ZAMARGU-4260 file (C-alpha; in steps of 0.2 Angstrom, whole numbers, plus 5000, padded with zeros to 4 digits):
<rodrens>
0) 5107/5024/4863 | 5108/5006/4860 | 5111/4994/4875 | 5128/4986/4875 | 5132/4969/4883
5) 5142/4979/4896 | 5127/4989/4900 | 5116/4974/4903 | 5129/4964/4912 | 5131/4979/4925
10) 5113/4977/4930 | 5110/4969/4947 | 5103/4951/4944 | 5097/4946/4961 | 5089/4955/4975
15) 5084/4947/4992 | 5067/4954/4997 | 5068/4955/5016 | 5074/4965/5030 | 5078/4950/5041
20) 5096/4951/5046 | 5098/4932/5048 | 5091/4929/5031 | 5101/4943/5023 | 5118/4937/5031
25) 5116/4919/5025 | 5110/4924/5008 | 5124/4937/5005 | 5137/4924/5011 | 5133/4914/4995
30) 5141/4928/4985 | 5127/4929/4972 | 5116/4943/4980 | 5117/4959/4971 | 5104/4969/4980
35) 5092/4970/4995 | 5074/4975/4993 | 5064/4981/5008 | 5047/4990/5010 | 5039/4998/5025
40) 5031/4982/5031 | 5047/4973/5031 | 5056/4987/5040 | 5042/4989/5053 | 5043/4970/5057
45) 5061/4973/5063 | 5056/4985/5076 | 5070/4997/5070 | 5070/5013/5061 | 5075/5015/5042
50) 5092/5022/5048 | 5095/5007/5060 | 5091/4994/5047 | 5102/5002/5034 | 5116/5003/5046
55) 5115/4985/5051 | 5114/4979/5033 | 5129/4990/5029 | 5140/4980/5041 | 5140/4966/5029
60) 5133/4972/5012 | 5139/4986/5001 | 5127/4985/4986 | 5110/4994/4983 | 5097/4993/4996
65) 5079/4997/4990 | 5069/5007/5003 | 5052/5016/5001 | 5050/5035/5000 | 5033/5040/5007
70) 5022/5055/5002 | 5006/5059/4993 | 5014/5074/4983 | 5029/5075/4972 | 5037/5087/4985
75) 5034/5075/5000 | 5041/5060/4990 | 5056/5070/4985 | 5059/5077/5002 | 5059/5060/5010
80) 5069/5052/4996 | 5083/5066/4998 | 5082/5062/5017 | 5085/5044/5014 | 5098/5048/5000
85) 5108/5058/5013 | 5108/5043/5025 | 5116/5032/5011 | 5119/5037/4993 | 5120/5019/4988
90) 5101/5017/4992 | 5088/5013/4978 | 5074/5024/4983 | 5057/5016/4979 | 5044/5028/4972
95) 5026/5023/4969 | 5021/5023/4951 | 5008/5037/4949 | 5007/5054/4943 | 5016/5062/4958
100) 5028/5048/4959 | 5034/5050/4941 | 5036/5069/4944 | 5046/5065/4959 | 5057/5053/4949
105) 5060/5066/4936 | 5066/5078/4949 | 5077/5065/4959 | 5087/5057/4945 | 5096/5073/4940
110) 5101/5075/4958 | 5110/5059/4957 | 5097/5049/4967 | 5094/5031/4961 | 5076/5027/4960
115) 5065/5011/4959 | 5048/5015/4951 | 5038/5002/4961 | 5020/4995/4962 | 5020/4994/4943
120) 5005/4984/4935 | 5004/4989/4917 | 5016/4992/4902 | 5011/5010/4901 | 5017/5013/4919
125) 5033/5004/4914 | 5034/5015/4899 | 5032/5031/4910 | 5046/5024/4922 | 5058/5023/4907
130) 5053/5040/4901 | 5056/5047/4918 | 5074/5039/4918 | 5071/5028/4934 | 5086/5018/4938
135) 5075/5003/4942 | 5057/4998/4938 | 5048/4984/4948 | 5033/4976/4939 | 5023/4966/4952
140) 5021/4949/4945 | 5013/4939/4959 | 5000/4953/4963 | 4996/4954/4945 | 4993/4935/4944
145) 4982/4936/4960 | 4971/4949/4952 | 4968/4939/4937 | 4981/4947/4925 | 4996/4939/4917
150) 5012/4945/4927 | 5024/4936/4915 | 5017/4945/4900 | 5018/4961/4909 | 5037/4958/4910
155) 5038/4954/4892 | 5029/4969/4886 | 5039/4981/4897 | 5055/4973/4891 | 5049/4975/4873
160) 5046/4993/4876 | 5063/4996/4884 | 5072/4987/4870 | 5062/4997/4857 | 5067/5014/4865
165) 5084/5009/4872 | 5079/5013/4889 | 5092/5009/4902 | 5080/5006/4916 | 5084/4990/4925
170) 5068/4979/4926 | 5067/4970/4942 | 5053/4957/4943 | 5045/4959/4961 | 5031/4951/4971
175) 5036/4934/4965 | 5027/4920/4974 | 5037/4905/4969 | 5052/4899/4959 | 5042/4896/4944
180) 5037/4914/4943 | 5055/4919/4946 | 5061/4908/4932 | 5048/4914/4920 | 5051/4932/4924
185) 5070/4929/4919 | 5065/4921/4903 | 5052/4935/4899 | 5066/4947/4899 | 5068/4954/4917
190) 5085/4960/4920 | 5084/4955/4938 | 5072/4947/4951 | 5068/4951/4969 | 5064/4935/4979
195) 5060/4931/4997 | 5071/4920/5008 | 5060/4905/5005 | 5061/4907/4986 | 5080/4910/4987
200) 5082/4894/4997 | 5071/4884/4985 | 5081/4891/4970 | 5097/4884/4977 | 5091/4868/4984
205) 5081/4853/4978 | 5077/4836/4986 | 5083/4826/4971 | 5100/4835/4972 | 5101/4830/4991
210) 5096/4812/4987 | 5109/4811/4973 | 5123/4817/4985 | 5119/4805/4998 | 5120/4791/4986
215) 5137/4797/4981 | 5142/4799/4999 | 5138/4781/5003 | 5148/4775/4988 | 5163/4786/4992
220) 5164/4778/5009 | 5168/4761/5001 | 5182/4768/4990 | 5199/4764/4997 | 5210/4779/5004
225) 5227/4782/4997
</rodrens>
């Protein structure tokens, strides 16, 4: 099936990569956050359980929340994923991209579970995620760059594969370390990006913008009222 504009426009564009409720509330209030991405480290930092964190987020956000399913075998991954799915059907269950993970995704998707094939570092892994029918795939740009590989090229190659095979898996660039990587990931063909609060804030704000506004503010004060 060929992707239509309606298909691609329905993809989430911007995930906030944090479990910090203060950061999440401020970001969601902008109206441009489509999803929330967490991992075990981020949830552990809150001192709360998966259920408690999800419940808190649901008080102000109804979109997809990505949470990690744990397990070494496909059965363990599926069992944990179904447990999470029962908590909230609108979760995007993160599954590590390896043999057992791909097997788990193939089992979960027909059950109506939205999956995010994560920790992806090669186009071949991206291809496998697409073949498995994963809802999302998360190529790790920053970690690839830190290991000496081209994370942006990884996005380009996975997007080329998906376009060639008409896969509808949403490519979400993850492990982004700065605004430049986020921007280049979008230009390389990522359907969406997952960014930390610091990167999100830097995307929306710039010192030259503030300086320009202050100049207007000073001039505005001199304009007669009425």
